N, C-alpha and C positions, 0 to 999 in steps of 0.2 A: 504494500500500500504506500502510496506516495507520502513521504515524510513521516511514516509510521515506524516505530521500533517494535512492532508486534511480530516477533519471530516465533514461529511454531516450534523451532528447536528449543528455544528458551522456555516457552510456555509449557511444553511437554515436561521438561525437567522440573519446573516449579510445581506442576500438578502432582508429579510423582512424590516430590518432597512433602507437599502439603498433605497428601493422603497418608503417607507413611507417618507423619507427625501425629495426625489424628488417631490412627490405629494404635500407635505406640502408647499414646496418652490413655486410650481406652483400655488397652491390655494391662496397664499398670494399676488400674483402679480395682478395689476389692469388689468381687462379684456379689450380686444380690442373691441370697439363699445359696451362696457358694458356687453358683453356676451362671446366673443370668447377667447380662451386660449392665453396667452401672454408669450411666451418663447423667446422673441426677445432680447437675451443677447449675447454679444461677449464672446465666450468660453475662450478666452485668458485673457481678462481684467476683465471679469464678469460685465462689464458696459452695461447699457441698450443701445440698438440702438435707435436713434432718427430720426427725419425727415431728418437731414443732411446725413443720411446713405442711402438715396434713397430706393431702393427696399428691403433693409434689414430692413427698419424702420417700424414703426407702421401704416403708411398709406397704407401698402400692407398686405393683408391677404392671407395666403397659404392654399388652400383647402386640400392639402396633410396632412399638420400638424393637421388641425382641425378634419379631418376624423380619422386620427390615434389617436388623443387625445381623441375623444369620445369613441373609442373602449377601449382605455387604462383606462379611467376614470370609465366607466361602469363596466369593468371587475375587476378592483381593488376594486371598491366599494363592489362588491359581496364578494371578498376575505376578506376584512378588517371588514366585518360585525361581525365576531367572534374574529378577532385579535385586532382591534381597532375600536369599534363602532362609536366613535366620528368622526374619520377620514372618515369612510364610509359615515356618514351623510353629511359631508362637500363635499365629492366627488359627492354624489347624487345631492346635490343642484346645483353644477356646471354642472354636467352631464345632468340634466334635462333641464337646460336652453340651453346648447350647442346642445342637441338633437333637440330641436325645432328650433333653429337658422339654423342648417344645413338642417333640413327638409324643412324649408321655401326656402332656396337657391336651393335645389335639385328639389323641386316641381315647383319653378319659371322657371327654365331653362331646366328641364329634365335631367340634368347632374350636376356633380361637376367639378370645374375648378381648375387648378393649382394655379393661382394667381388672386386676386381681388384687385381693387383699393379702395380708401377711400369710394366711393359710392357703393361698392360691385358689380361693373361691372367687368366681366372677361377681363383680359389683358394679353399680352405676351410681353416679352422683346426680341427684335430681336438681331441678332449677332452684329449689329452696336450700340447696347446699347440704342436703341429708343423703347419706350413703344408704343404698338399698341393695339387697341381693339381686343380681341380674337374673331375669327369667331365662329358662332354657331356650336356646335358639331354635332347636328342632329343624324345621325346613326353611328357616330364615337365615340368610347369609349376610355378612357385613364386610366392611373394610378390613377388619381384623382377620377374617377368613382369607381375604385376598393376600394380605401380607404374610400370614402363616403359610398359605399354600406356596407362595413364591419362595419364602425362606426354606421351607422343607424340601422343595424341589432342588434348590441350589445346594442345600446341605446333603441331601441324599446322593446327588450326582457326584459329590466329592467323598462322602464318608460312608454311604450305605446304598450302593446302586440297586441292590435287590428291593429296596423300599420304594423306588421311583414309581412303579405302577400305582401304588396306593395313593401317592401324592398327586399324580396326574388325574386320578379319579376325583380326588378332593377338588382340584382346580376345575374340572368339568362341572362339579356341583356348584361352584361359585358362578361360572359362566351361565349355567342354566338358570340360577336364581336371578341374575341380572336380566336375562331375556324374558323371564316369566314374572317379573315384578315381585320377587320374593327377596329382594336385596334391600336391607335397611341401612341407610347412611348414618342416621343419628343413633349412636351407641350410648348416648348419655340419657336415654330413656329405656323403658322396658322393651324388649324385643317381642314382636308379634307379627303375624301375617298381615293384620289390619294396618298396623303402623307402617309396615313396608309398602303396602299398596297405596296408602294415603300420601306418601311423600311425593314431591315434585320430581319429574323425570329429568334430573340433572345428568350431565354427561360424565360426572366424576367417576362413578363406578366403572364404566367402560374404559375410561382413560387409565385409571389405576391398573386394571387387570390387563390392559394392552401391554403394560410393561413386562408381563410374563412371556410375551411372544419372543422378544429378543433373548430372554433367558432360555427358552426352549430351544432356540437355534443353537445357543452356545453349549448346551448340554447334549446335543445330538438328537433332539426330539422335535425336529421341525414339523413332522407329520401331525403333531398335536396342536399346531398354531393356527388352524383354519379360522377359528373364532375371531382372530385379530382382523382379518379382512372384513368380516361382517361389522365389527365394532367401528373400524375406520369409516366404512361407508355410512353407517348409521349416524355417527357424529357429524360427518360433513353434510349429510342430507337434512338432518333435523335441527342442527345447532349453528351451522355456518351462516353468517349474515353477510351476503355479498356486498351490501352497501358499505359496511365498515371494515369488512375482512376479519371481524372478530367471531368468536364462538360465544353464543348466548348460553348461560348456564342451563336455562330451561327454555325450550322453544316458546317464542312469543313474549318473553319477558325481556327486561332491559339490562339486567346485571350480567357482567362478563368477568369471570375469574381469569385474568390474563395469565397468571402463573400456571394454572391448570391447562389453559389452551397451549401454552408453550411446551409444557410437559408432554401433552398429547402429540405435538409435532415430533418431539424427540423419540418417543416410544414408537410412533408410526414409522419413522425413517429407520429406526433400529430393526423393526420387524421386516421392513421391505428389502433390506439388505442390498440396496442399489438397483433393485429390479423394478422400481415403480415406473408407471407410465409418466411421461413428461407433464401431462396435464395435472396429474395428482401431485407431483412434486411442486408444481407451480402453485397449486392451491394451498399446500402445506406451508410453502414459503410465504404466501400471503397471510396466513394465520400468524406465523412467527413475526413477520414484519409489523403487521397491524397491532398485534398484542404488545409487542415491545415498544413501539412508537407511542401508543396511547398510554401505556402503563408506566413507563419509565419517568420518574418525577424527581430524580436527583440522587438520593442515596440508594434507591433501588426501585423495584416494581411495586406499585401499590396493590392491595389485595384485589380490588375490583374496579372496573370502569363502566360507564354507561355506553351502551351501544348507540343510543340516540345522539348523545352530545360528545362522547369521547372523554368526558370529564371523569376524574378519579372519584370514587365513592367512599374511599377510606383513607385515613392518614397513615395507616400502617403499611410498612414495607418489610415483609418477612425475608429471611436470608435465603430460603430454599429456591425461590424462583430465579435467582441469578445463576447458581450452578445449573439449574435446569435449562436456562437460556444458553449457557455455554455448551451444554450437550447438544441442544437442538441446532444451534448455529453451527457447531462443528460438523455435525452430520449433514446439515443442509449445504454447508460449504463443500464438503467432500462430494456431494451429489451434483452441485451446480458450478462451483468455482466462482460464484458471484461475489463481486467486491462489496456489495451492500451487506451480504450475510457476514462477511469477514469483519466489517465495521461493527455490526451488532455483537459479534463474538468479542471483539476487542473492548467495546463499551461495557458489556456485562462483566468481563474479566476484570477490568479496571475498577468498576464499582464494587465488586465483591471483595477484592483483595485490598482496596483502599479503605472502605468504610466498615466492612463486616469482619474480616479475618483477623484473628488474634494469635496466630502462630500455630495453633492446633485445633482450636474451636472457633466458632463465629458467634457474634451477637445474634440472638434469635430474631429480633425485630427492631427496626429503626423507623423514626419519622424524620421530617425535615429538620427537627430540632435535636436529633441524636438518638442514641439507644434508649429503649423503653422496656419496662418489665411487662411485656404482652406475650402470652404463650399462644402460638397459633393452633396447636392441636394437643400436644402432650408436653409436659414440663421437662422431660428428658431431652438432652441435646442430641443432635443428629449422630447416630452410630455408624457413620460412613456411608449412609444411604443416599440422601439427596445430594450432599456435597461429594462424597467419595465416588459413588457409582456414576454420577454425572461427569466428574472430572476424568474418571477412568474411560468413559466412552469418548471423551474429547481426546484423551491420550491415543486411543486406538485410531480415531479419525486422523489425528495429526500424523501418526506413523504411516498411515496409508497415503495421505496427501504428499508427504515428504518423499515418497517413492515415485511420484508421478512427474514426469518431465514437463508436463503442460501446466503446472501450477507454480510458476516462478515467484509470484507475489507472496506466496505463503512462507517463503524462506527468507524474505528480506529482513 
């Protein structure tokens, strides 16, 4: 890029160092219940949460985080086998134990749950701040199921290949629940078929589970990824707004979660593996460009924007949407070689490492006035999932681009 010092060689090295720093930090921390990952740290003070912090503290285990963490640990262990074998071995030790712990929970209940108490019983926190025992999910599936399924597939592929068919069946159950309106997004209320059916048809569940498709390709199970093509087509048919280029959270409504839209682009390109029709790549590029252009307000991407006006609807800028932009832009640049995509990659990279990154962890949320104590989903910090797996995808994209003689601008 003219006048730019954005070198993919340097960027790749920085991403490897950053991911290694996060993983080492995570591995040195005492495990919850001796096995589970512990990232329960306040991102402002960097102090540990304790029992006095209630549901942020170590007495509560978040299934989301553990499922994400298992996928991240197993995936990074494979990468670091050649980069840093000692780190890979330490990741495998933690990943093996975590795999079996999550397997036991999922086999016990038939599901993964958002939050568990000290005795590993599923609980939910109602709007009045009272903890309740969570109802049995039965035929209802959730985001926690999605993250458990992805984590268990990644873990089994590395630690217990004979278990893979069981987890692939679990994944099919999540897919079916989404397509049959038995998927409940709100896990902070009791789970029930009625609650799932009454929820708005947000594209979030399809987007999150789309991330399993790239994972399936990497573990040699591409034949199981046909659902991803249906999900991509569904989201673009019902949620894409051609006037703004944005994805509406719910068809016919105004709110657009630009971070989720950008994450969708990255997962879609990861699944398509460079085989997408040019028209589809162009549409995905449109979603990335419009979402980033409308949502980027300085420190990062705001949580949501208006499809009608393009205005930001929230002052909060979570950390995770910037690494997701890095992933999506890197994959889109590898597919197109477009200068504008590279510019978005550079902007997202600069914003994340300038405003959020703290050497091994990131501030969870910023506003224009600086860091704030606002927890987007779970109080635990990112266990190498949004940040680590996003940067890892960009590393692989950079490696591919740097071998292509027709991409000279990427090496300047």
